[in-house]
C-alpha positions as CSV (number, residue, x, y, z in Angstrom):
1,M,-25.3,-50.0,-11.6
2,E,-28.2,-49.7,-9.2
3,P,-29.7,-46.1,-8.8
4,E,-28.8,-46.1,-5.2
5,T,-25.3,-47.0,-5.6
6,W,-25.1,-44.5,-8.7
7,N,-26.4,-41.6,-6.4
8,R,-23.9,-42.5,-3.7
9,T,-21.1,-42.3,-6.3
10,L,-22.2,-39.0,-7.6
11,K,-22.5,-37.6,-3.9
12,W,-18.9,-38.8,-3.2
13,I,-17.5,-37.3,-6.4
14,E,-19.5,-34.0,-5.7
15,R,-17.8,-33.9,-2.1
16,T,-14.4,-34.7,-3.5
17,L,-14.7,-31.8,-6.1
18,L,-16.1,-29.2,-3.6
19,T,-13.2,-30.3,-1.1
20,A,-10.6,-29.8,-3.8
21,G,-12.0,-26.6,-4.9
22,V,-12.0,-25.4,-1.3
23,V,-8.3,-26.4,-0.7
24,L,-7.2,-24.8,-4.2
25,G,-9.2,-21.6,-3.4
26,A,-7.5,-21.3,0.1
27,W,-4.0,-22.0,-1.6
28,C,-4.7,-19.3,-4.2
29,A,-5.9,-16.8,-1.7
30,A,-2.9,-17.5,0.6
31,T,-0.4,-17.0,-2.4
32,M,-2.1,-13.7,-3.5
33,L,-2.2,-12.4,0.0
34,E,1.6,-13.3,0.6
35,A,2.4,-11.6,-2.8
36,R,0.4,-8.5,-1.8
37,F,2.3,-8.3,1.4
38,V,5.8,-8.8,-0.1
39,K,5.0,-6.0,-2.6
40,S,4.0,-3.5,0.1
41,I,7.2,-4.2,2.2
42,P,8.8,-0.6,2.8
43,V,12.4,0.1,1.8
44,P,14.4,-0.8,5.1
45,H,16.8,1.5,6.5
46,Q,20.4,1.0,5.5
47,Y,22.7,-1.2,7.7
48,V,25.9,0.7,8.5
49,D,28.9,-1.6,9.2
50,V,30.9,0.3,11.9
51,S,33.8,-2.2,11.6
52,K,35.0,-0.6,8.4
53,S,37.8,1.9,8.4
54,L,36.8,5.6,8.6
55,P,37.9,8.1,6.0
56,G,41.7,9.0,6.5
57,D,42.6,5.8,8.4
58,S,45.8,4.3,7.3
59,G,44.3,0.9,7.1
60,N,42.4,-1.6,9.3
61,P,44.5,-4.5,10.3
62,N,41.6,-6.6,10.8
63,P,39.2,-5.9,7.9
64,A,35.8,-6.8,7.9
65,P,35.1,-10.0,5.9
66,V,33.3,-9.8,2.5
67,P,29.7,-10.4,3.1
68,A,28.1,-13.6,1.8
69,A,25.5,-13.5,-0.9
70,P,22.0,-12.8,0.4
71,A,19.8,-16.0,1.2
72,P,17.1,-16.8,-1.2
73,G,14.1,-14.6,-0.7
74,T,15.8,-11.7,0.9
75,W,14.6,-8.3,0.3
76,L,16.9,-6.4,-2.2
77,A,15.0,-3.6,-3.8
78,R,11.8,-2.1,-5.1
79,I,11.3,-1.8,-8.9
80,E,8.9,0.8,-10.3
81,M,7.8,1.6,-13.8
82,P,5.1,4.2,-13.6
83,S,4.2,4.4,-17.1
84,L,3.2,0.9,-17.0
85,K,1.8,1.0,-13.5
86,L,4.3,-1.7,-12.5
87,A,5.6,-1.8,-8.9
88,A,7.1,-4.9,-7.3
89,T,9.5,-6.0,-4.6
90,V,12.8,-7.6,-5.9
91,L,13.7,-10.6,-3.9
92,E,16.9,-12.6,-4.1
93,G,16.6,-15.8,-6.4
94,S,14.8,-16.8,-9.6
95,D,13.2,-20.1,-8.4
96,D,9.5,-20.6,-8.6
97,G,8.8,-20.1,-5.0
98,T,10.6,-16.5,-5.0
99,L,8.9,-15.6,-8.4
100,S,5.4,-16.5,-6.8
101,R,5.9,-13.7,-4.3
102,G,7.7,-11.0,-6.2
103,A,10.3,-10.2,-8.8
104,G,13.6,-12.1,-8.5
105,H,17.3,-11.1,-8.7
106,I,18.9,-13.5,-11.1
107,E,21.8,-15.3,-9.4
108,E,25.1,-14.4,-10.4
109,T,24.2,-11.2,-11.9
110,S,25.1,-7.6,-10.6
111,F,23.2,-6.6,-7.4
112,P,20.7,-3.6,-7.5
113,D,23.2,-1.4,-5.8
114,D,26.0,-2.1,-8.2
115,V,26.1,0.7,-10.9
116,S,29.7,0.4,-11.8
117,A,30.9,0.0,-15.4
118,G,30.0,-3.3,-16.7
119,S,27.2,-4.1,-14.2
120,N,24.1,-5.9,-15.6
121,I,21.5,-6.5,-13.0
122,G,19.2,-9.4,-14.0
123,I,15.7,-9.3,-12.7
124,A,13.0,-12.1,-13.5
125,G,9.2,-12.1,-13.1
126,H,6.2,-14.0,-14.3
127,R,4.5,-13.1,-17.6
128,D,1.1,-13.4,-16.0
129,T,1.6,-11.6,-12.7
130,I,4.5,-9.1,-11.9
131,F,5.8,-8.5,-15.4
132,R,2.5,-8.6,-17.3
133,P,2.6,-4.9,-17.9
134,L,5.8,-5.3,-19.7
135,R,3.8,-6.3,-22.8
136,N,3.1,-2.6,-23.3
137,V,6.8,-1.3,-22.6
138,H,8.2,1.2,-25.1
139,D,11.7,2.6,-25.6
140,G,12.2,5.5,-23.3
141,D,10.0,4.4,-20.5
142,P,11.5,5.2,-17.1
143,L,12.5,2.4,-14.4
144,T,13.6,3.1,-10.9
145,L,15.2,0.8,-8.5
146,T,15.0,1.8,-4.7
147,T,17.5,0.1,-2.3
148,P,18.5,1.0,1.2
149,K,21.5,2.7,-0.2
150,G,19.7,4.9,-2.7
151,T,17.6,5.3,-5.8
152,Y,18.8,4.6,-9.3
153,R,16.8,5.9,-12.3
154,Y,17.1,4.1,-15.6
155,R,15.5,4.4,-19.1
156,V,14.5,1.6,-21.4
157,V,16.8,1.3,-24.4
158,K,15.9,-2.1,-25.9
159,T,13.6,-4.8,-25.9
160,A,14.1,-8.4,-27.6
161,I,12.6,-11.7,-28.0
162,V,15.3,-14.5,-27.3
163,G,15.5,-18.2,-26.8
164,P,15.7,-19.6,-23.2
165,D,19.4,-20.5,-23.5
166,D,20.4,-17.0,-24.8
167,V,22.1,-15.9,-21.5
168,Y,24.2,-13.4,-23.3
169,V,21.7,-10.7,-22.6
170,L,23.0,-11.0,-18.9
171,D,26.4,-10.3,-20.0
172,P,28.3,-7.5,-18.4
173,T,27.6,-4.2,-20.4
174,T,29.5,-0.9,-21.0
175,T,26.9,1.1,-19.3
176,P,25.2,0.1,-16.0
177,T,22.0,-1.7,-17.1
178,V,19.0,-3.6,-15.6
179,T,17.7,-6.5,-17.7
180,L,14.2,-7.7,-17.1
181,V,13.5,-11.4,-18.2
182,T,9.9,-12.8,-18.6
183,C,8.5,-15.7,-20.6
184,Y,7.0,-15.0,-24.0
185,P,4.5,-15.0,-25.6
186,F,2.4,-13.3,-23.0
187,E,-0.8,-15.0,-24.0
188,F,0.8,-18.5,-24.4
189,V,-0.9,-21.5,-22.6
190,G,1.5,-23.6,-20.8
191,H,5.3,-23.3,-20.7
192,A,6.2,-20.6,-23.0
193,P,8.9,-21.3,-25.4
194,K,10.7,-17.8,-25.6
195,R,11.9,-15.1,-23.2
196,F,11.1,-11.4,-23.5
197,I,13.9,-9.0,-22.6
198,V,13.7,-5.3,-21.5
199,Q,17.0,-3.6,-21.0
200,A,17.2,-0.1,-19.4
201,T,20.4,2.1,-18.7
202,L,21.4,4.2,-16.0
203,V,20.5,8.0,-16.3
204,D,20.7,9.2,-12.7
205,K,21.4,8.0,-9.1
206,Q,20.6,9.5,-5.7
207,G,22.7,8.0,-2.9
208,G,24.8,4.8,-3.4
């Protein structure tokens, strides 16, 4: 190859790599800014449905319809674990797009406001961002879920390493439970083969 042609080729490669780097950097910055914005969203005021019967009514002949499940990406709660310096917004859904913005409520598990017997609230997060602090979790660590309806305080009672198909960890429980799910090992390069599970049980609630 002629020197002139070789120089032109090198310059083209250099410009291509520079352009790709700028685009990738801009994408990373936008993703980080969006995640930071989502994390800082305050707890919204509770919506009061005035169509429901008041206490003492004999019944509403036209009861309000059961609300539909939240749309993917909807704000549901704020999760905090002060001992781990973990604080994140919980959004509806566990798809990659949602988990790139915050923690995600696992579909078909109990919602953050459900503290009835048998409730098991599944929340997923990436091991290299939102849930990275979980690598230092211990039994007894406090966990708080804050929603428009109230504040729910939990305490970690169990950690486990399971396979990706071991969905039994999300089964109903005898005590109101929060189950956190992230990939494992934390330092694994690529798609991690296992799942790290943290379970916490309810100890107190304010509101709700």
